[in-house]
A tleap script that builds the chain and sets N, CA, C and O, in Angstrom:
source leaprc.protein.ff14SB
mol = sequence {
  NMET HIE PRO GLU GLU ILE LYS ALA ALA LEU
  ARG ILE LYS GLY ILE THR LEU THR ALA LEU
  ALA GLN GLU LEU GLY LEU SER ARG SER MET
  VAL THR HIE VAL ILE HIE GLY HIE ALA ARG
  SER GLU ARG VAL GLU LYS ARG VAL ALA GLN
  ALA ILE GLY LYS PRO VAL THR ALA LEU TRP
  ALA ALA PRO LYS ARG LEU ARG ARG VAL ALA
  GLN GLY ALA SER CALA
}
set mol.1.N position { 52.516 -7.091 17.939 }
set mol.1.CA position { 51.710 -8.119 18.573 }
set mol.1.C position { 51.605 -7.840 20.066 }
set mol.1.O position { 52.500 -7.244 20.666 }
set mol.2.N position { 50.540 -8.265 20.633 }
set mol.2.CA position { 50.361 -8.163 22.074 }
set mol.2.C position { 51.307 -9.163 22.746 }
set mol.2.O position { 51.536 -10.245 22.205 }
set mol.3.N position { 51.857 -8.824 23.907 }
set mol.3.CA position { 52.782 -9.739 24.590 }
set mol.3.C position { 52.218 -11.146 24.798 }
set mol.3.O position { 52.954 -12.126 24.685 }
set mol.4.N position { 50.943 -11.256 25.094 }
set mol.4.CA position { 50.353 -12.580 25.287 }
set mol.4.C position { 50.322 -13.377 23.982 }
set mol.4.O position { 50.429 -14.603 24.004 }
set mol.5.N position { 50.176 -12.692 22.851 }
set mol.5.CA position { 50.220 -13.365 21.553 }
set mol.5.C position { 51.627 -13.868 21.258 }
set mol.5.O position { 51.801 -14.949 20.695 }
set mol.6.N position { 52.627 -13.083 21.640 }
set mol.6.CA position { 54.022 -13.494 21.447 }
set mol.6.C position { 54.306 -14.736 22.290 }
set mol.6.O position { 54.893 -15.701 21.801 }
set mol.7.N position { 53.890 -14.709 23.554 }
set mol.7.CA position { 54.122 -15.861 24.429 }
set mol.7.C position { 53.368 -17.089 23.932 }
set mol.7.O position { 53.888 -18.202 24.008 }
set mol.8.N position { 52.161 -16.906 23.431 }
set mol.8.CA position { 51.389 -18.028 22.893 }
set mol.8.C position { 52.070 -18.617 21.657 }
set mol.8.O position { 52.121 -19.836 21.494 }
set mol.9.N position { 52.584 -17.758 20.797 }
set mol.9.CA position { 53.284 -18.223 19.591 }
set mol.9.C position { 54.529 -19.030 19.975 }
set mol.9.O position { 54.844 -20.032 19.333 }
set mol.10.N position { 55.227 -18.594 21.014 }
set mol.10.CA position { 56.391 -19.351 21.485 }
set mol.10.C position { 55.957 -20.715 22.021 }
set mol.10.O position { 56.594 -21.730 21.736 }
set mol.11.N position { 54.867 -20.736 22.801 }
set mol.11.CA position { 54.360 -22.011 23.336 }
set mol.11.C position { 53.981 -22.966 22.210 }
set mol.11.O position { 54.259 -24.163 22.287 }
set mol.12.N position { 53.349 -22.439 21.169 }
set mol.12.CA position { 52.954 -23.268 20.026 }
set mol.12.C position { 54.184 -23.902 19.374 }
set mol.12.O position { 54.132 -25.040 18.907 }
set mol.13.N position { 55.285 -23.157 19.350 }
set mol.13.CA position { 56.537 -23.664 18.777 }
set mol.13.C position { 57.276 -24.572 19.753 }
set mol.13.O position { 58.304 -25.153 19.406 }
set mol.14.N position { 56.752 -24.695 20.978 }
set mol.14.CA position { 57.383 -25.559 21.967 }
set mol.14.C position { 58.560 -24.923 22.669 }
set mol.14.O position { 59.424 -25.622 23.198 }
set mol.15.N position { 58.602 -23.605 22.681 }
set mol.15.CA position { 59.719 -22.876 23.286 }
set mol.15.C position { 59.225 -22.169 24.541 }
set mol.15.O position { 58.275 -21.388 24.492 }
set mol.16.N position { 59.871 -22.447 25.656 }
set mol.16.CA position { 59.503 -21.776 26.903 }
set mol.16.C position { 60.364 -20.534 27.087 }
set mol.16.O position { 61.449 -20.418 26.519 }
set mol.17.N position { 59.856 -19.612 27.891 }
set mol.17.CA position { 60.633 -18.409 28.181 }
set mol.17.C position { 61.898 -18.766 28.948 }
set mol.17.O position { 62.938 -18.135 28.762 }
set mol.18.N position { 61.813 -19.765 29.799 }
set mol.18.CA position { 62.981 -20.205 30.559 }
set mol.18.C position { 64.057 -20.749 29.635 }
set mol.18.O position { 65.232 -20.419 29.793 }
set mol.19.N position { 63.671 -21.577 28.673 }
set mol.19.CA position { 64.636 -22.135 27.725 }
set mol.19.C position { 65.268 -21.037 26.886 }
set mol.19.O position { 66.473 -21.048 26.634 }
set mol.20.N position { 64.456 -20.101 26.464 }
set mol.20.CA position { 64.953 -18.976 25.676 }
set mol.20.C position { 65.948 -18.152 26.485 }
set mol.20.O position { 67.000 -17.765 25.976 }
set mol.21.N position { 65.618 -17.887 27.734 }
set mol.21.CA position { 66.498 -17.118 28.607 }
set mol.21.C position { 67.816 -17.850 28.825 }
set mol.21.O position { 68.881 -17.234 28.771 }
set mol.22.N position { 67.759 -19.153 29.069 }
set mol.22.CA position { 68.978 -19.929 29.270 }
set mol.22.C position { 69.849 -19.910 28.023 }
set mol.22.O position { 71.069 -19.774 28.112 }
set mol.23.N position { 69.224 -20.047 26.868 }
set mol.23.CA position { 69.959 -20.015 25.605 }
set mol.23.C position { 70.703 -18.688 25.426 }
set mol.23.O position { 71.830 -18.652 24.931 }
set mol.24.N position { 70.049 -17.603 25.838 }
set mol.24.CA position { 70.635 -16.267 25.674 }
set mol.24.C position { 71.521 -15.861 26.845 }
set mol.24.O position { 72.169 -14.816 26.799 }
set mol.25.N position { 71.554 -16.678 27.888 }
set mol.25.CA position { 72.364 -16.354 29.055 }
set mol.25.C position { 71.788 -15.203 29.862 }
set mol.25.O position { 72.523 -14.407 30.447 }
set mol.26.N position { 70.463 -15.127 29.885 }
set mol.26.CA position { 69.771 -14.049 30.591 }
set mol.26.C position { 68.785 -14.631 31.589 }
set mol.26.O position { 68.537 -15.837 31.606 }
set mol.27.N position { 68.226 -13.763 32.418 }
set mol.27.CA position { 67.179 -14.200 33.322 }
set mol.27.C position { 65.855 -14.272 32.560 }
set mol.27.O position { 65.652 -13.583 31.560 }
set mol.28.N position { 64.971 -15.119 33.061 }
set mol.28.CA position { 63.638 -15.228 32.451 }
set mol.28.C position { 62.915 -13.892 32.534 }
set mol.28.O position { 62.173 -13.525 31.623 }
set mol.29.N position { 63.133 -13.161 33.633 }
set mol.29.CA position { 62.447 -11.878 33.790 }
set mol.29.C position { 62.904 -10.872 32.736 }
set mol.29.O position { 62.110 -10.043 32.290 }
set mol.30.N position { 64.170 -10.935 32.335 }
set mol.30.CA position { 64.642 -10.015 31.297 }
set mol.30.C position { 63.932 -10.302 29.975 }
set mol.30.O position { 63.517 -9.378 29.275 }
set mol.31.N position { 63.794 -11.566 29.642 }
set mol.31.CA position { 63.084 -11.943 28.411 }
set mol.31.C position { 61.638 -11.465 28.491 }
set mol.31.O position { 61.097 -10.939 27.518 }
set mol.32.N position { 61.020 -11.649 29.644 }
set mol.32.CA position { 59.641 -11.199 29.845 }
set mol.32.C position { 59.533 -9.690 29.695 }
set mol.32.O position { 58.594 -9.196 29.070 }
set mol.33.N position { 60.479 -8.954 30.258 }
set mol.33.CA position { 60.461 -7.489 30.148 }
set mol.33.C position { 60.566 -7.045 28.691 }
set mol.33.O position { 59.909 -6.087 28.285 }
set mol.34.N position { 61.377 -7.727 27.917 }
set mol.34.CA position { 61.514 -7.372 26.496 }
set mol.34.C position { 60.217 -7.687 25.761 }
set mol.34.O position { 59.739 -6.872 24.971 }
set mol.35.N position { 59.650 -8.848 26.010 }
set mol.35.CA position { 58.396 -9.228 25.340 }
set mol.35.C position { 57.290 -8.225 25.646 }
set mol.35.O position { 56.485 -7.899 24.773 }
set mol.36.N position { 57.249 -7.737 26.876 }
set mol.36.CA position { 56.214 -6.779 27.276 }
set mol.36.C position { 56.562 -5.336 26.902 }
set mol.36.O position { 55.749 -4.433 27.098 }
set mol.37.N position { 57.752 -5.118 26.371 }
set mol.37.CA position { 58.142 -3.772 25.946 }
set mol.37.C position { 58.637 -2.885 27.071 }
set mol.37.O position { 58.763 -1.674 26.888 }
set mol.38.N position { 58.924 -3.469 28.246 }
set mol.38.CA position { 59.428 -2.681 29.371 }
set mol.38.C position { 60.931 -2.504 29.297 }
set mol.38.O position { 61.494 -1.651 29.984 }
set mol.39.N position { 61.587 -3.305 28.468 }
set mol.39.CA position { 63.031 -3.213 28.259 }
set mol.39.C position { 63.301 -3.477 26.788 }
set mol.39.O position { 62.490 -4.093 26.096 }
set mol.40.N position { 64.455 -3.003 26.315 }
set mol.40.CA position { 64.826 -3.230 24.918 }
set mol.40.C position { 66.098 -4.062 24.867 }
set mol.40.O position { 67.049 -3.791 25.599 }
set mol.41.N position { 66.119 -5.047 24.028 }
set mol.41.CA position { 67.300 -5.850 23.761 }
set mol.41.C position { 67.168 -6.367 22.336 }
set mol.41.O position { 66.314 -7.201 22.036 }
set mol.42.N position { 68.020 -5.863 21.479 }
set mol.42.CA position { 67.972 -6.273 20.079 }
set mol.42.C position { 68.214 -7.773 19.954 }
set mol.42.O position { 67.599 -8.439 19.122 }
set mol.43.N position { 69.112 -8.301 20.784 }
set mol.43.CA position { 69.431 -9.727 20.739 }
set mol.43.C position { 68.210 -10.575 21.116 }
set mol.43.O position { 67.919 -11.568 20.449 }
set mol.44.N position { 67.502 -10.192 22.170 }
set mol.44.CA position { 66.310 -10.933 22.592 }
set mol.44.C position { 65.216 -10.790 21.539 }
set mol.44.O position { 64.576 -11.774 21.170 }
set mol.45.N position { 65.000 -9.573 21.058 }
set mol.45.CA position { 63.962 -9.344 20.055 }
set mol.45.C position { 64.208 -10.187 18.805 }
set mol.45.O position { 63.281 -10.798 18.273 }
set mol.46.N position { 65.453 -10.220 18.340 }
set mol.46.CA position { 65.770 -10.999 17.138 }
set mol.46.C position { 65.555 -12.491 17.368 }
set mol.46.O position { 65.034 -13.184 16.494 }
set mol.47.N position { 65.952 -12.988 18.539 }
set mol.47.CA position { 65.810 -14.425 18.827 }
set mol.47.C position { 64.343 -14.820 18.955 }
set mol.47.O position { 63.935 -15.870 18.460 }
set mol.48.N position { 63.555 -13.985 19.616 }
set mol.48.CA position { 62.117 -14.276 19.752 }
set mol.48.C position { 61.466 -14.264 18.365 }
set mol.48.O position { 60.684 -15.156 18.035 }
set mol.49.N position { 61.787 -13.265 17.569 }
set mol.49.CA position { 61.221 -13.166 16.218 }
set mol.49.C position { 61.610 -14.376 15.381 }
set mol.49.O position { 60.782 -14.921 14.650 }
set mol.50.N position { 62.871 -14.800 15.486 }
set mol.50.CA position { 63.337 -15.972 14.741 }
set mol.50.C position { 62.578 -17.222 15.193 }
set mol.50.O position { 62.164 -18.034 14.366 }
set mol.51.N position { 62.401 -17.370 16.490 }
set mol.51.CA position { 61.705 -18.537 17.031 }
set mol.51.C position { 60.265 -18.607 16.540 }
set mol.51.O position { 59.744 -19.688 16.263 }
set mol.52.N position { 59.629 -17.448 16.434 }
set mol.52.CA position { 58.229 -17.397 16.003 }
set mol.52.C position { 58.115 -17.456 14.478 }
set mol.52.O position { 57.102 -17.899 13.938 }
set mol.53.N position { 59.164 -17.004 13.799 }
set mol.53.CA position { 59.141 -17.005 12.336 }
set mol.53.C position { 58.527 -15.755 11.749 }
set mol.53.O position { 57.928 -15.785 10.674 }
set mol.54.N position { 58.684 -14.646 12.470 }
set mol.54.CA position { 58.168 -13.359 11.991 }
set mol.54.C position { 59.257 -12.314 12.119 }
set mol.54.O position { 60.183 -12.481 12.913 }
set mol.55.N position { 59.163 -11.236 11.348 }
set mol.55.CA position { 60.150 -10.159 11.516 }
set mol.55.C position { 59.943 -9.408 12.823 }
set mol.55.O position { 58.831 -9.334 13.344 }
set mol.56.N position { 61.029 -8.855 13.341 }
set mol.56.CA position { 60.975 -8.100 14.596 }
set mol.56.C position { 59.915 -7.013 14.522 }
set mol.56.O position { 59.200 -6.782 15.498 }
set mol.57.N position { 59.802 -6.346 13.389 }
set mol.57.CA position { 58.845 -5.247 13.244 }
set mol.57.C position { 57.398 -5.715 13.333 }
set mol.57.O position { 56.506 -4.918 13.625 }
set mol.58.N position { 57.160 -6.993 13.085 }
set mol.58.CA position { 55.793 -7.520 13.219 }
set mol.58.C position { 55.442 -7.763 14.680 }
set mol.58.O position { 54.266 -7.782 15.045 }
set mol.59.N position { 56.462 -7.949 15.518 }
set mol.59.CA position { 56.218 -8.214 16.926 }
set mol.59.C position { 56.187 -6.948 17.756 }
set mol.59.O position { 55.334 -6.787 18.630 }
set mol.60.N position { 57.111 -6.058 17.483 }
set mol.60.CA position { 57.184 -4.804 18.234 }
set mol.60.C position { 57.189 -3.655 17.244 }
set mol.60.O position { 58.093 -3.539 16.415 }
set mol.61.N position { 56.184 -2.812 17.333 }
set mol.61.CA position { 56.104 -1.649 16.449 }
set mol.61.C position { 57.254 -0.704 16.777 }
set mol.61.O position { 57.661 -0.580 17.932 }
set mol.62.N position { 57.759 -0.059 15.773 }
set mol.62.CA position { 58.835 0.914 15.990 }
set mol.62.C position { 58.315 2.033 16.880 }
set mol.62.O position { 57.200 2.517 16.683 }
set mol.63.N position { 59.109 2.445 17.850 }
set mol.63.CA position { 58.645 3.517 18.737 }
set mol.63.C position { 58.428 4.810 17.960 }
set mol.63.O position { 59.190 5.153 17.056 }
set mol.64.N position { 57.378 5.508 18.334 }
set mol.64.CA position { 57.090 6.781 17.679 }
set mol.64.C position { 58.047 7.832 18.206 }
set mol.64.O position { 58.284 7.926 19.411 }
set mol.65.N position { 58.583 8.606 17.311 }
set mol.65.CA position { 59.481 9.677 17.706 }
set mol.65.C position { 58.687 10.968 17.747 }
set mol.65.O position { 58.034 11.344 16.774 }
set mol.66.N position { 58.749 11.626 18.861 }
set mol.66.CA position { 58.044 12.889 18.996 }
set mol.66.C position { 58.956 14.011 18.549 }
set mol.66.O position { 60.153 14.019 18.838 }
set mol.67.N position { 58.380 14.937 17.852 }
set mol.67.CA position { 59.149 16.083 17.368 }
set mol.67.C position { 58.867 17.262 18.262 }
set mol.67.O position { 57.710 17.594 18.524 }
set mol.68.N position { 59.904 17.885 18.724 }
set mol.68.CA position { 59.738 19.078 19.548 }
set mol.68.C position { 59.451 20.285 18.681 }
set mol.68.O position { 60.086 20.484 17.645 }
set mol.69.N position { 58.523 21.064 19.095 }
set mol.69.CA position { 58.187 22.291 18.374 }
set mol.69.C position { 58.562 23.451 19.285 }
set mol.69.O position { 58.173 23.491 20.452 }
set mol.70.N position { 59.323 24.394 18.737 }
set mol.70.CA position { 59.764 25.536 19.521 }
set mol.70.C position { 58.550 26.353 19.978 }
set mol.70.O position { 57.552 26.463 19.265 }
set mol.71.N position { 58.658 26.917 21.170 }
set mol.71.CA position { 57.555 27.739 21.669 }
set mol.71.C position { 57.321 28.906 20.723 }
set mol.71.O position { 58.257 29.536 20.230 }
set mol.72.N position { 56.064 29.167 20.491 }
set mol.72.CA position { 55.714 30.290 19.634 }
set mol.72.C position { 55.637 29.911 18.154 }
set mol.72.O position { 55.092 30.661 17.345 }
set mol.73.N position { 56.180 28.751 17.809 }
set mol.73.CA position { 56.125 28.308 16.409 }
set mol.73.C position { 54.855 27.486 16.219 }
set mol.73.O position { 54.388 26.820 17.142 }
set mol.74.N position { 54.322 27.543 15.043 }
set mol.74.CA position { 53.126 26.751 14.769 }
set mol.74.C position { 53.549 25.395 14.211 }
set mol.74.O position { 54.536 25.275 13.486 }
set mol.75.N position { 52.791 24.413 14.563 }
set mol.75.CA position { 53.126 23.040 14.111 }
set mol.75.C position { 52.584 22.864 12.782 }
set mol.75.O position { 52.735 21.795 12.190 }
savepdb mol mol.pdb
quit
């Protein structure tokens, strides 16, 4: 989901980022960074997903892993 969709879903549920941050003992900016994908926190991701009622994987796509190819080898 796009970060703005995540924040909107939280607002619909009546949950503010500040309240979520206080509950988790974190700063609001840390929660915002996780929602925007600039930081990773499994604890924040799980709590946001629980609050919205969706699985974590529906909110944040799994990062793509790049495979290194040795020089001279064909992919």
